C-alpha positions as CSV (number, residue, x, y, z in Angstrom):
1,M,27.6,-0.6,13.6
2,T,25.9,-4.0,13.8
3,L,22.8,-4.3,11.6
4,P,20.1,-7.0,11.7
5,P,21.1,-9.8,9.2
6,V,19.1,-9.7,6.0
7,L,18.8,-11.8,2.8
8,S,18.4,-10.0,-0.5
9,P,15.5,-11.5,-2.5
10,P,16.0,-12.2,-6.2
11,A,14.8,-9.6,-8.8
12,S,13.5,-7.2,-6.2
13,P,14.9,-3.7,-6.9
14,A,15.1,-1.4,-4.0
15,H,12.2,1.1,-3.9
16,A,12.1,4.6,-2.3
17,V,11.4,3.5,1.3
18,S,14.1,0.8,1.1
19,R,16.6,3.4,-0.1
20,L,15.6,5.9,2.6
21,R,16.0,3.1,5.2
22,A,19.5,2.4,3.9
23,A,20.5,6.0,4.0
24,R,19.1,6.5,7.5
25,L,21.0,3.4,8.8
26,A,24.2,4.7,7.1
27,A,23.9,8.0,8.9
28,S,23.1,6.5,12.3
29,A,25.7,6.6,15.1
30,K,24.2,3.5,16.7
31,P,22.0,0.6,15.4
32,Y,18.3,0.7,15.5
33,L,17.1,-2.4,17.4
34,A,13.5,-3.3,16.7
35,R,11.7,-6.2,18.2
36,G,13.2,-9.4,16.7
37,S,16.2,-7.5,15.3
38,G,18.4,-10.5,15.8
39,L,16.4,-12.7,13.4
40,L,17.5,-13.3,9.8
41,R,15.2,-11.1,7.8
42,C,14.5,-10.8,4.1
43,A,15.6,-7.4,2.7
44,G,12.6,-7.3,0.4
45,C,9.7,-7.7,2.9
46,R,11.4,-7.4,6.3
47,L,9.9,-10.7,7.5
48,I,12.0,-13.7,8.5
49,V,12.8,-16.1,5.7
50,S,10.2,-18.7,6.6
51,H,7.5,-16.1,6.2
52,C,8.9,-14.2,3.2
53,L,6.2,-13.0,0.9
54,C,8.3,-11.4,-1.9
55,A,7.0,-14.0,-4.4
56,L,3.5,-12.6,-3.9
57,R,4.3,-8.9,-4.3
58,P,1.9,-7.0,-6.6
59,R,2.8,-4.1,-8.8
60,V,0.0,-2.0,-10.4
61,P,0.5,0.8,-13.0
62,T,-1.3,3.9,-11.8
63,Q,-1.9,7.5,-12.9
64,A,-1.5,8.6,-9.3
65,G,1.6,8.9,-7.2
66,V,2.4,8.8,-3.5
67,C,4.9,11.0,-1.6
68,L,5.8,9.7,1.8
69,V,7.2,12.3,4.3
70,M,8.5,10.0,7.0
71,G,9.3,10.6,10.7
72,D,12.9,10.1,11.8
73,I,13.0,6.4,12.4
74,E,9.8,5.4,10.6
75,A,11.6,3.8,7.7
76,L,13.6,1.6,10.1
77,K,10.5,0.0,11.7
78,P,9.6,-3.5,10.4
79,T,6.0,-2.6,11.0
80,N,6.1,0.5,8.8
81,T,3.3,0.3,6.1
82,G,4.6,3.0,3.9
83,W,7.0,0.3,2.7
84,L,4.0,-1.6,1.4
85,V,2.8,1.4,-0.6
86,A,6.2,1.6,-2.3
87,D,5.9,-2.1,-3.0
88,V,2.7,-1.7,-5.0
89,V,2.6,1.8,-6.5
90,P,5.5,2.5,-8.9
91,D,5.4,6.2,-8.5
92,T,6.2,6.4,-4.8
93,W,8.7,8.7,-3.3
94,A,10.0,8.8,0.3
95,F,11.7,11.6,2.2
96,G,12.8,12.0,5.7
97,W,11.3,14.9,7.7
98,S,13.2,17.4,9.7
99,R,11.9,20.6,11.4
100,T,15.0,22.6,10.4
101,A,15.6,21.4,6.8
102,V,13.8,20.1,3.8
103,D,15.1,17.7,1.2
104,P,15.5,19.6,-2.1
105,G,14.1,16.5,-3.9
106,L,10.9,16.9,-2.1
107,L,10.5,20.5,-3.1
108,A,11.3,19.7,-6.7
109,L,8.7,16.9,-6.7
110,L,6.0,19.2,-5.2
111,A,6.7,21.8,-7.9
112,D,6.8,19.3,-10.8
113,P,4.0,20.4,-13.2
114,Q,2.9,16.9,-14.1
115,W,1.7,16.4,-10.5
116,Q,-1.1,18.0,-8.4
117,P,-0.1,17.4,-4.8
118,Y,-2.6,16.8,-2.0
119,V,-1.7,16.7,1.6
120,V,-3.8,14.0,3.2
121,F,-4.9,15.1,6.6
122,P,-8.0,15.5,8.7
123,A,-10.0,18.7,7.8
124,E,-10.2,19.9,11.4
125,F,-6.5,20.7,11.4
126,A,-6.5,22.9,8.3
127,A,-8.1,26.2,7.2
128,A,-11.5,25.5,5.6
129,A,-10.3,27.2,2.3
130,R,-7.6,24.5,1.9
131,V,-9.8,21.4,2.4
132,V,-11.0,19.3,-0.5
133,T,-12.8,16.0,-0.5
134,A,-12.3,15.0,-4.1
135,V,-9.3,14.8,-6.5
136,L,-8.7,15.6,-10.1
137,A,-11.1,14.2,-12.7
138,D,-10.4,10.9,-14.5
139,R,-7.5,11.4,-16.9
140,S,-8.9,8.8,-19.2
141,A,-11.8,11.2,-20.1
142,P,-11.7,13.0,-23.4
143,T,-10.9,16.6,-24.4
144,A,-9.3,19.0,-21.9
145,Q,-9.2,16.5,-19.1
146,Q,-6.4,14.6,-20.9
147,N,-4.0,17.3,-19.9
148,A,-4.9,17.3,-16.3
149,R,-2.2,17.0,-13.7
150,K,-1.9,13.6,-12.0
151,P,-2.8,13.4,-8.3
152,L,0.1,13.1,-5.9
153,F,-0.9,12.1,-2.4
154,V,1.4,13.5,0.3
155,L,1.2,11.2,3.3
156,L,2.8,12.2,6.6
157,D,4.1,8.8,7.8
158,G,4.7,8.5,11.5
159,T,2.9,8.3,14.8
160,W,-0.1,10.5,15.2
161,S,1.8,13.0,17.3
162,E,4.6,13.1,14.7
163,A,2.2,13.5,11.8
164,R,0.6,16.5,13.6
165,K,4.0,18.1,14.1
166,M,4.9,17.5,10.5
167,F,1.7,19.1,9.4
168,R,2.1,22.2,11.6
169,K,5.8,22.7,11.0
170,S,6.3,22.2,7.3
171,P,5.6,25.6,5.7
172,Y,6.4,24.3,2.2
173,L,3.1,22.3,2.5
174,D,1.0,25.3,3.5
175,H,0.0,26.3,-0.1
176,L,-1.2,22.8,-1.0
177,P,-4.8,21.6,-0.8
178,V,-5.6,19.3,2.1
179,L,-7.5,16.1,1.2
180,S,-9.7,15.0,4.0
181,L,-11.0,11.5,3.9
182,S,-14.3,10.4,5.4
183,P,-14.2,6.6,5.5
184,E,-17.3,6.3,7.8
185,H,-18.1,2.8,6.9
186,V,-14.5,1.5,6.8
187,V,-12.9,-0.2,9.8
188,S,-9.1,-0.2,10.2
189,N,-7.5,-3.7,10.1
190,Y,-4.2,-2.4,11.5
191,R,-2.9,-4.6,14.3
192,L,0.8,-4.2,14.1
193,R,1.1,-1.3,16.6
194,R,-1.1,0.1,19.3
195,S,-3.1,3.3,18.6
196,S,-4.5,5.7,21.1
197,C,-7.3,6.5,18.7
198,G,-9.4,3.7,17.3
199,G,-10.5,5.7,14.2
200,H,-7.0,6.2,12.9
201,F,-5.8,4.3,9.8
202,C,-2.2,3.3,9.0
203,T,-0.3,4.8,6.1
204,S,-1.1,1.8,3.8
205,E,-4.8,2.0,4.5
206,V,-4.9,5.7,3.9
207,A,-3.0,5.3,0.6
208,A,-5.5,2.6,-0.6
209,L,-8.4,5.0,0.2
210,C,-6.7,7.8,-1.8
211,L,-6.1,5.5,-4.8
212,A,-9.8,4.5,-4.8
213,L,-10.8,8.1,-4.6
214,A,-8.6,8.8,-7.7
215,G,-10.3,6.0,-9.6
216,E,-7.3,3.6,-9.2
217,E,-9.5,0.8,-7.9
218,R,-7.2,-2.0,-9.1
219,A,-4.3,-0.5,-7.2
220,A,-6.4,0.2,-4.2
221,Q,-7.6,-3.4,-4.0
222,A,-4.0,-4.8,-4.5
223,L,-2.6,-2.6,-1.8
224,A,-5.4,-3.5,0.6
225,A,-4.8,-7.2,0.0
226,W,-1.0,-6.8,0.2
227,F,-1.4,-5.0,3.5
228,D,-3.7,-7.8,4.8
229,V,-1.3,-10.6,3.8
230,F,1.7,-8.8,5.3
231,S,-0.2,-8.2,8.5
232,E,-1.2,-11.9,8.7
233,R,2.3,-13.1,8.3
234,Y,3.8,-10.5,10.7
235,M,1.2,-11.4,13.4
236,S,1.8,-15.1,12.8
237,L,5.4,-14.5,13.8
238,R,4.6,-12.2,16.7
239,L,2.0,-14.6,18.2
240,S,3.9,-17.8,17.2
241,T,0.8,-19.2,15.4
242,P,0.7,-21.3,12.3
243,L,0.8,-19.4,9.0
244,N,-2.3,-19.9,6.8
245,R,-1.1,-19.5,3.2
246,E,-4.7,-20.2,2.1
247,S,-6.3,-17.4,4.1
248,E,-8.9,-15.1,2.6
249,A,-6.3,-12.3,2.2
250,H,-3.9,-14.6,0.3
251,Q,-6.7,-15.8,-2.0
252,R,-7.8,-12.3,-2.6
253,L,-4.3,-11.2,-3.6
254,Q,-3.9,-14.3,-5.9
255,A,-7.3,-13.6,-7.5
256,L,-6.2,-10.0,-8.3
257,A,-3.1,-11.3,-10.1
258,I,-5.1,-13.9,-12.0
259,A,-7.7,-11.2,-13.1
260,G,-4.9,-9.1,-14.6
261,G,-3.6,-5.7,-14.1
262,V,-1.1,-6.8,-11.4
263,T,2.5,-7.3,-12.4
264,P,4.3,-10.3,-11.0
265,P,7.6,-9.6,-9.1
266,E,9.9,-11.2,-11.7
267,S,9.0,-8.6,-14.3
268,L,9.0,-5.5,-12.1
269,P,10.5,-2.3,-13.6
270,T,13.0,-0.2,-11.5
271,P,10.9,1.9,-9.1
272,A,10.7,5.7,-9.5
273,A,13.4,7.7,-7.6
């Protein structure tokens, strides 16, 4: 099987989505040919070498985790933004979705007592009794709250039709609360793929909203800036326009690193399994 050529970035350990992509490619009978698949791409950020942004990658310790349940070929797409979540949030897991089988690792994670899972999905698709609009209290608070379980945001990563199918046909999620977000004053910046619904947000944007709701403001800001920088560089390639390395998004990401709380790539720990 012929795969798109890639370069491995230095000191960039593979995260959950990267590992899922490798496993999906290994199991495929034929290559997945995305747009620009013949270009020399960086294995760390999926951009061509001239636009590689691995040196800017943020990493923010959090008390929240993200579980990505991904459509069949979602991890293979260079436009997938679940990859960006795994770049930033250390406790990120990624599992492929199937209607007929479920990864035992996913079931074990959902049953882990240290986590309180929330399926993130619009309220109109769930029974009212399951819907919540807030997450666990701040674990930094005193007394009994110190023993609270950490929030784990379960994101269904795929096209909108795929996400609805995953929500309907995943009985192992039926007992979990459904977190419904209401970002009335937030406008999606997603430009990498066409969407039939203008009000939809990509996976990275949803994850940033969840992190902010959990009080992880630093991680939310870093993920939002990382998404914006990735989008700018990707669109620069797609449109053949000059890359602006001093754009507002680049400056915002740099400012977060300078302000502290963002780990530079060369000192990253090995990501969670």
